[in-house]
N, C-alpha and C positions, 0 to 999 in steps of 0.2 A: 533475615534475608541478607545476603552479602553480594555486593556488586564487585566483580573482579575482572581484570584483564587476564585472560587465560595464560598469556605468555609470562605473567608475573607470579603465578601460583607458587607458593612456598617461599617467595622472596619479599612480597609486599607486606608491610606492617600496617598500612593504612587501609583497612577494609571497612568501607562505609556501610552503615545499617540504613536500609531504605524502608520507608513506611508503605510504599506503594511501588509497583513496577508496571512497565508496559513492554510490548514486544510480542514475539511469537514463541510458542513452546515447540521447540524442535526436539527436545530430549524428553520423551514420554516417561511417565513414572515407572512403567514396567521395565524400562531400559536402565534405570538407575538403581544401584545397589549400595547398601551400607556395609562397610568392612572396617576392620581395624587399620590403624596406620601401618602396622607391620605388614598386613596382607597387601595393602595398596602399594607399598614400596616394592614388594616382591613382584607384583604384577606390572607395575609401570615404572619401576626403578626411581620412584619419587618424582617423576617428571610432570605429571598432570594431577595434582591433588591439592586440596585446600583443607586445612584443619580448621574447623569451626570453633573458635574460642568462646569464652564466656562474656562477650561484649554486652550481651543483653540476655540476662538469665530467663526472661519470660519466653523468649523464642529460640534461644540457642540450646544445643545439647549440654548436658552436664559436663563439668570438667573431667569427671572420671571416665566418661564414655570415649573420649579421644576419637571422635567420629570424623570420617572423611566421606566425600561422595565421589563416585566415578561412574562412567558409562562404559558400555561395551566398546572394545577397541575400535570397531568400525564406525562408531558414532562419536568418537572423541572430537571435541572442538579443536580448531587449529590455533597456532600461535597468532595472537592478534585478535581473536574472537573476544567478545565481551559477554560474560555469562552471569546470570543471576542464579545463585544457589540457595535453596531453602532447607531448613532442618527437616521438613516433611519428606525430603527425598525427591523434590521436583527441581529440575534445572530448566532455565529459560534462556535461550540465546537471544540477546538483545542486539548484537551486531556480529555479523559473520564476515570475516575477512575475505575479500575477493568477490563478494556477492553484489549484484546490482539491485537486489531486492530489499536492502536495508532501509528502514524508515523510523522516524521518531514520531510517536503519537503524542502531540503536544497538549491536547485536551480532548475530553470526551463530550464536551458541551458544544452545542451548535445553535445558530440562529435560524436554521431551516429545519423542517420536519419531513424530509423527502420520503415518500411512501414506499420507495424501493431501497432505502438505505441499508446496506449490509451490516453496518455497525451503528445501531441506533444511539442517539445522544444519551448520556448518563448525567445525573445531577451529582457530580462529585464535589466534595468539600475540600479537596486537597490540591487545588490549582497551584499553590506555591510549591507543594511537594513535586508535582509534575514537572515544573520548571527546574527545580533542583535536580531531579532525577535525569532530566534531559541534558542538563549541563554536565552532570557527572559522566554520562555516556559519551558525550562529545569530547570531554577532557581525556578519556581513555582511547578515543578513536584513532585508528591508524592515520598519521598525517598525510599519507599518500592516497587516501580515499578519493575516488573519482566521482561517485554518485551516491546521493543520499536523499530519501524522500522525507518531506515534512507534511504530516497529515493530521487528521482529527476524526471526529468532531470537525469544527471549523477552526483551523490553526491560527487564523488572523484575529479571532474573537478577542483574545487578551493581547492587545497590540504590543504593549511594552515587553511582555514575556516573549512574544514572537520575534520582536526585533533582537532581543538578547540572544535568542537561540540561533538565528541566521547569522548574526555577527560572530558568535562563538564558533560556528561551523567553518566560516571562511578564515577566521584567525587560526583555527586548528589545522585546517587543510586548505591552503590557499588555492589549489587547483580544483577544488571540489565543484561539482555541478549539482545544485540543489533543484529538486523537482517538487514544487509546491502544488498540492491539491487543495483547491479552495472553491467555494461557490461564487466568489468574486464580489459579493455584496458589500463587504467592508471597503473594498477598493474603489467603490463609487466616490470615495474621498480622494481627490486628486493629490492632496498633500501626502496621504499615506502611500499611494502608488509611487509618487516621486521619491519619498524617503526610502521605499523598498528598492527602487532602482539605484539610488545613491549607495545604499549599504551593500547590495549584491553585485552591482555591475553586470558583467557577463556571466556570472556564476549561477544564474537563476533561469528556470523554465517553469511556466505556470500552466496547470491544467484546470479548465473551468467547464462545468456542464451547462448546457442549455437544452431543455427537454422539449421545446416546441418552437414553432415559428410565429406564435402569437402569445400574448401574455397569459390568458386564462389556462392554456394548455400547460405551459411551463409552471405556472403557479399551482396548478392542481397536483403536479408531480412533486414540487418542492414544499407544498403544505403551507405556503405563506403568500398572502395576497400582496402584490407589488414587487415580489422577488424578481420577476422577469426584467423590469426596467432598471432595478438596482444592478443586476448582473450585466445588463447591456452597458450601463454607465461604466462599470468596472472594466469591461473589455475595452472600451474606448480609451480609458485612462491608461491601461497597460500598454496599448499601442502608442499613446502619446509619449510615454516615458521610455519606450524602447525595450520593453520586456517581452521576449518571445512567448507566445501563447498557443496552447492547443485547446480547441473547442471539442467537447465530448457530448454525445447523446446516447443515453441508454434506451434501447429499443424495447417498447412495451406494447401491450394490446391497446393502450390509449393513444399512442402516437405513431405506430409503425406505418399506417397507411398515408401519413403525411411526410414521410422521409424525403420524397422528391421536392415537395414544397419547402421543407426545412432546408434542404441543400441549396435551393434557389435563393432563399432568404439569406442564408449564411454568405453565399458568394457576393450578393449585391450589398450586404451590410458590413461584412467583415473580411474584405479581400486581403487584409494584412496578416491573417492568421498563419502561424507556422505549420499547423497540421489540424486536420479534422478527423476525429475518431468515432466510429460507430461501434457500440458496445452491447454485447449480449448481457442480459440480466444475471446477477449473482444471487441465487435464491436463498439468502440467509437474512437474518434480522427482520426488518420491516417488510422486505420483499417476500420472505417466506409467509408472513402473516397475511399479505395481500396478494398471494400468488394467483388466485382465481381471477382477480381484476387485472393483473399485470402480465402474466406469462403468455408468450406468443411462440408458437412452434416455428422453427426455421423455414419450413416449407411455405408458411404464410407470409413471413416478412421478407424473404429473399427477393421476390420480384420488385418490391419497392426499394429494397436496399441496393439492388443492382442498378436501378435507374438513378438513385441518388448519387451513388459513387460515380457513375458515368457523367452526371452533370458537373460534378466538382473536378474530376480528373481531366475532362476535356477543356476545362478552364485553367489548367496548370496549377491546381491546388493539391497540396500533399494530403493524401487520404490513407487511413488505416482502418482495419477491422479488428476489433479485439474480442477475445473470449469465445470465438466460434471455431467449430471443427471443420476441417477441409471437406469431409464427406457430406457436410450439410450445406456446402457452398458450391455454386457452379464454378467450373474451372476458370472462367473469366475473372473471378474475384480472388483467386488464390494468391496472386501477387500482392494484394492489399492486406492479406491476413497476416497477423503477427502472433508470435508466441508471447502473449501479453500477461498471462496469469502468473503470479509469483510462484517460484519453484515450490515453496512449502504449501501452496494451496492447490497445485496441479495434480490431477489424477487422470487415469485412463481406464476404460472398460476392458474386460478380458478380450473382446474382439479386436481391440487396438493393437495387441501384441503381434497380430498376424499382418498388420498393415504395412505396406511398403513405403507409406508417406508419414509414418509415425514420427520420424525425426524432424519433419517440418510442421507438424500439426501442433497447435497450442493445447489440445486436450480439453479437459473439463475442470471446472471448479469441483473440488472434492464434494462440496455441498449439493452439486447439481446432478451427480451420477444417478441418483434415484429417479430423476425425471427422464433420463435417457432420451434427451431431446433429439427429434428428427429421426432419420433413418441411418443409423450408424452401421456402416458396412466397410470392411477393410479393402484398401487398394492392394492388389497383388502385383508384385514386381514381375515384369515380363522376362 
């Protein structure tokens, strides 16, 4: 596997061999073809190709094959994209120039076991490789990058590695805005929260979930007894050190009828929050396994959601709704709804192509289309 800056193809002599990769697969195997160097030069005038040399005979093509990889012209990466190419013919875009959805998966390990986690924790033995891979991607990243996500697993779990990554991001792109997704439990240490503020300054925004307004409800979702109070401590520490924080709640069958009480608790306990986000479930990973316990239809949760949003909005708190479709929400909630699903995960039903509000609607997780949540019906332009 070779990690390359697409703008340097054909010129870079330093092509790193990675033991492990992370990121999203934008270039599906069926779109990638193998051709000879001569054929590629005819098609692309030598602009977008990489010859895979014999750096590692176990995983690289034979010297005699002189193989390159390319994708259909409409799917070609742009100059500045960072792409992982494998001899099997699979390409993975690790960083997409100009996108706000880029993220670094720092680890797949986690100190929680959330029952609706879309990306369940993995017991990887390659944490040092993950750090090395992350630093390689950051080193190739466009220095004018504005937004980058840091996620996991729990990205703060291996604190020294986490510090190195955020420091490298800011050193590489001084104007970058890092969006950290964390359960907040490690940040119950004031020293760590303070160090994070010192390293990142105004370059950081943190998203933290709280699944209930009392401890046992949150702990049931997070799978760890005591997690509620650790997260609460983390939230107060973030406020003390001046890091802007968004509080999130995933709406499930276990907590939907307490959304108004949760909203009241949040306002009275954390009035300093930058934003509060209500999120529909992403039905993959553990969530898919626990779907009967967790899934709630929009028509059931909307009355409670509407009341919760009203409680917070009337008290001048910033409120957003993530992952919901406009036709499943009353018009009073449309202004709070965001197109929040990452572009590579977003999908629409056939009915949506006829909808006059399609351009404003966030659509579905590709994984949730089979559920066809709620009453999907297109709005027709007058």
